[in-house]
Residue, then its C-alpha position, 0 to 999 in steps of 0.5 A: x219850917x212852914x208851920x207859921x206861914x199863915x201867921x207870917x202872912x197876917x203879920x205882913x198886913x200888920x206891918x204893911x198896912x193894918x190888921x183888922x181891928x188894929x187902927x192907925x192914926x193918919x193925923x200927924x198932929x194927933x198926940x198919939x200919932x208918933x206911936x200909932x203907925x205901921x211897923x217900919x214907919x219909924x225905921x229911919x227915926x230909929x236908925x239915924x240921928x237927924x231927928x232923934x239923938x237918943x233911944x229909950x226902950x221901956x220893957x214892961x213885964x208881968x209877974x214871973x216874967x222879968x226880962x233876962x239881964x243877959x238878953x237885955x244887955x246883948x240887945x243894947x250892945x247889938x243896937x249900939x253898933x247899928x244905930x246912930x244915937x250919939x245920946x245913947x240907948x237906955x233901957x227901963x224896966x217895970x212890972x205891970x199887971x197880968x194879962x187878961x188871959x192865958x192866951x193873948x191876941x195882938x189886939x189884947x196886947x195893943x190894949x195892954x200897951x195903951x193901959x200901961x205904957x209911960x215912955x213916949x217919943x219926945x224932944x230929941x229922944x225916940x221911945x220903944x215899947x216892949x211887953x213881956x206877957x204871962x201868956x201865949x199868943x193865939x198861935x202857940x208857935x209864935x214867940x214875938x210880934x212887932x205890931x206897931x212902929x215902936x211896939x213889940x211883944x214877947x210872949x213870955x209864957x211860950x219863951x219860958x216853957x221852951x228855954x232854960x231847962x234840961x235839953x233846952x236852949x238857954x233863956x238868954x239866947x232865946x229871949x235875945x233872939x226874939x227881942x232883937x228879931x222883933x226890933x229888927x222889924x221896927x228898924x224896917x227889915x226886911x223891906x218894911x221901911x229900910x229899902x233892900x240894897x240887894x233883894x234878900x226877901x223870903x217870898x214864902x215868909x213875908x218880911x223876912x230874910x232868905x238867909x237861914x243863918x240871919x237873925x231876920x230869918x222867919x224862924x227867929x220869932x217862932x218855935x222853929x228856932x229852938x233846935x238851932x239855939x240849943x247848940x248854936x249862938x244868938x243869930x246876928x243880922x247878915x250882910x244884906x240886912x246890915x247894908x239895908x240899915x246902913x243905907x237908911x241912916x244906921x252905922 
């Protein structure tokens, strides 16, 4: 359960300030500012309706790693029950060129997004970018990462290698778990922009929930979740996480 501790500590710095090599804009008038802030900076914007009334999620995938329809549908249902978006939540998918190698760092992913993202926040609609890669992360145990305020990545090769086969978790369950966990970080969980109403932060694993049955438990973004998902269901946000989201403008 502690296999990913070093990565999670690094992720805290990605989400809390900045990771070396990943720069954030400080000028709110810069065109890219809305999508170039730390994870959690757009938590209320995503949750509430006072600034943005709708959400569009752009899922970009590489050849052979098309998003699982069941996972995408499950994500929309979950977000629809949590977010105040009277204008709706829509998803668009499209294929993008393959990544630069079989192993990708977060900085590689940042560049892939810069080269391919087409959906951005505008008017009354906020946008989120999701990338499905054809490679693994530099840490082979990592399944997904939230790396900017509206940006997440799923490492498709690792997910495919560990789901859908004999004796493995279903692709839908694993993909939905990772996708919803990373978006949970964008929504400010845990203590990343949506203030904790009750202390439930796992001190040993950074910005994660201390409830082992919660979607925001650290294992949901690592291969540590695999055994649970073979027989278990897709984890959901627990009472404490839902309370944090509600207090920050969610339903």
